C-alpha positions in Angstrom: 139.6 -3.1 86.3 136.3 -2.4 86.6 136.2 1.3 85.0 132.6 2.1 84.4 132.0 4.3 81.2 130.5 7.5 82.3 127.0 8.9 80.5 127.6 12.0 78.9 125.3 14.5 79.5 124.4 16.6 76.2 123.1 20.2 76.9 119.8 20.7 76.1 118.1 24.0 75.6 113.9 24.6 75.6 112.8 27.0 73.9 109.0 26.9 74.9 109.8 29.3 77.7 111.7 32.4 75.2 108.5 31.4 72.8 105.7 32.0 75.0 107.1 35.6 76.0 107.9 36.4 72.6 103.8 35.4 72.0 102.9 37.5 75.1 104.8 41.0 73.5 103.8 40.4 70.2 100.0 39.9 71.8 100.8 43.2 73.7 101.7 45.0 71.0 99.4 44.0 68.8 96.4 45.1 71.2 98.3 48.4 72.1 98.7 49.6 68.3 95.1 49.5 68.1 94.8 52.5 70.6 97.1 54.5 69.2 96.0 57.2 66.6 99.3 58.5 64.9 98.8 62.2 63.0 101.7 62.8 60.8 100.7 66.2 60.6 101.8 68.8 62.9 99.2 71.6 63.0 98.8 74.3 65.4 95.0 73.5 66.8 93.0 75.7 68.2 92.0 75.9 72.0 90.1 74.5 74.7 88.8 74.5 78.2 86.9 71.0 77.1 88.7 67.8 78.3 86.6 65.4 76.3 89.1 62.2 75.1 87.6 60.3 72.8 89.9 57.6 70.5 87.8 56.8 67.5 89.6 55.0 64.3 89.2 58.1 61.3 90.8 61.8 61.5 90.1 64.2 58.9 92.9 66.6 58.2 92.6 70.0 57.3 95.5 72.1 56.7 95.4 75.6 56.7 96.1 75.9 53.0 92.9 73.9 52.7 94.6 70.3 52.0 92.3 67.4 53.6 93.9 64.6 54.6 92.4 60.8 56.0 94.3 59.3 58.4 97.3 61.0 57.2 96.8 60.7 53.2 96.2 63.4 51.4 92.8 63.9 50.1 90.5 66.0 47.6 87.8 67.5 49.2 85.5 66.2 45.9 86.5 62.9 47.0 86.0 63.1 50.6 83.1 61.2 50.9 83.8 58.5 49.3 87.1 57.7 51.0 85.3 57.9 54.2 82.7 54.9 53.0 85.6 53.1 51.3 88.1 53.4 55.0 85.2 52.9 57.0 84.1 49.9 54.6 87.2 48.4 54.7 87.7 48.3 58.9 85.0 46.8 59.0 82.5 48.8 60.8 79.3 50.3 61.0 78.5 53.7 59.4 76.3 55.0 61.8 78.7 53.9 64.7 81.8 55.2 63.7 83.1 58.1 65.1 85.5 60.8 63.5 88.0 63.6 64.7 88.2 66.8 62.7 91.8 67.7 63.2 91.5 71.9 62.0 94.9 73.3 62.1 94.5 76.7 63.4 93.5 79.6 60.3 91.5 77.3 58.3 89.0 79.3 56.2 85.9 77.8 58.2 84.4 76.7 54.7 86.7 73.8 54.5 85.0 72.1 58.7 81.3 72.9 57.4 82.1 71.0 54.2 84.0 68.0 56.2 80.8 68.4 59.5 78.5 68.5 56.1 80.1 65.1 54.8 80.2 63.5 58.0 76.3 64.5 58.2 75.4 63.3 55.2 77.0 59.7 56.2 75.6 60.0 59.9 78.8 59.8 61.5 79.8 61.1 64.7 82.1 64.1 64.5 84.5 65.6 67.9 86.5 68.5 67.4 90.2 68.4 68.1 91.3 71.1 69.8 95.1 72.0 72.4 94.0 72.3 76.3 93.6 76.2 76.7 96.2 76.8 80.0 93.7 77.8 82.3 93.7 81.1 84.6 96.2 80.8 87.4 97.7 78.0 86.5 
């Protein structure tokens, strides 16, 4: 009797396609996370009609109580200049081409804002004052 043995087929699963998809997702999230600058402080900002949009790398926040934060990390007013220099150096950026956002809570003493702008001026940093959009009349 001439019975042939059946060749057994082993199921195979190629991970190459799945690895490609995971790599693309990883690259997407790594690139988009650079553009998001979360501000962990819940500050009530003054309003403005300006619509200038920018995404600078650093943010200096000041609360109405006079507390200073460098990217959501508490910092003393006296240590602000050294903290900014260290942060910019760790980011590998040029100081003169760096832009910082100054986030000031509504009701903050102007002296605190002036001290931050003075430090930025001494360091030759570009500054942006963060505001909430003012509602347009008739809208």
